[in-house]
N, C-alpha and C positions, 0 to 999 in steps of 0.2 A: 560899149563902144569896144571898138578893133584898132589895136593900135599894131603895126608890125616896124620893125628897125634892122637895117642892115650895117652892120659894124666890121670896118674893115680893118684888119690886122695882120702883123705877118705870124705872131703866136697868141696863144691867150692861157692866161694863168686859171686853171677849174679841177676843181675834185667833185667827185659822188658827193654830195652831201644831202643830209635830210633839211626838208622844210625852215626856213627860217635861221640857217647855219651855213649860209652863202658869202660872209660879209668878206672872209678873205680872199675869195675867188675876181675875175673880173665881173662886173655886173653893171647893169643898166638899172637906170631907176624911173619911174613916173611918178611924181609927186603931184597929188589932183587937190587943190585948194576947192571943195566940193559945192561951197558957198560964196566963194571968189570973195570974200571978208578977211585975208590975210593971217587967219587966227587960228586956223587949224588946217591939215591935210592929213591926206591918205597916201603913205609912200608905199610902192607895188615895185619890188627889187627881182630882176630875174637874170640869172647867169646862163653863159654860152648854152648847157646843156637843157634849159628850161625849169631848172630848179629855182623855187620862188620863195622869197620872204615878202614880209607886208608889217607894216606899223601905224600907228596911228600918234600923230603931232597933234598935240594942243597943250596950251599953258606952259610953252617953252620946255616941255619935256615928249621925249618919244617914248612910246610905249609898245614893244615887241608882242607883247603877250596876245593882240589881236588875231584872229585869223579871218579876214575876208575871203567870202567864197567869189574867186576868179580862176581863170584857167591860163596856161604859159605853154608855150613849146618853144624848143631850143634848136638849133641845128648849127654845128660846126662845117666849116667847108674849108678849100684851099684859100679864100679869100679872106676869111676872117668867121665871123658868125651872124645869123640872124633869128631874132626873137620874136616871137609874136604873142602877145596879150590879148586877152577877151574879158573885159568887165562889165558882169551884168549890172546893167544901174540899182537893182534892186539889193544889190550887196552894199552899196554906200548911201550915207544919208547925203540930201541935196535940197537945194531949195526949188520948189515947183513953179517958180515964176516964169514966165512965156515973153521971151524966150529962157531955156536954162542956161545961164552963164557960170563956166567955172575958170579957174586959174589952173596952169600946168608949168610946172617945172622938171627937166628932163637932166638927169644926171648919169654919170657915168664913171666907173672906176675901172684903172686899168692896174691889177693887182703888182706887176714888177716896177710901178713907177710908184707906187706907194710904200713911206717909210715907216 
């Protein structure tokens, strides 16, 4: 699965950080409800530099200790930033029904607006 997003902003809040340590930055998040059952999801975070974070949400708890195999790139330009996420299906569990149906929720954090 390949997802690309262009975020238009006048400035961005971002630091060079290690994986799973970007929550103070601006970021986007793709939440995949891979079974489309509203019970659990994979959260894939990416900051403007392409540094990623991920978690698994299940039973009302978010677990940041998971490290899903996926790829990200980010680029900051004069208009904002662009991120590209590549998520190999073999990296996540999902129903093999035909057709495969997944729920998706998009999130965005703007650090200068967060309290």
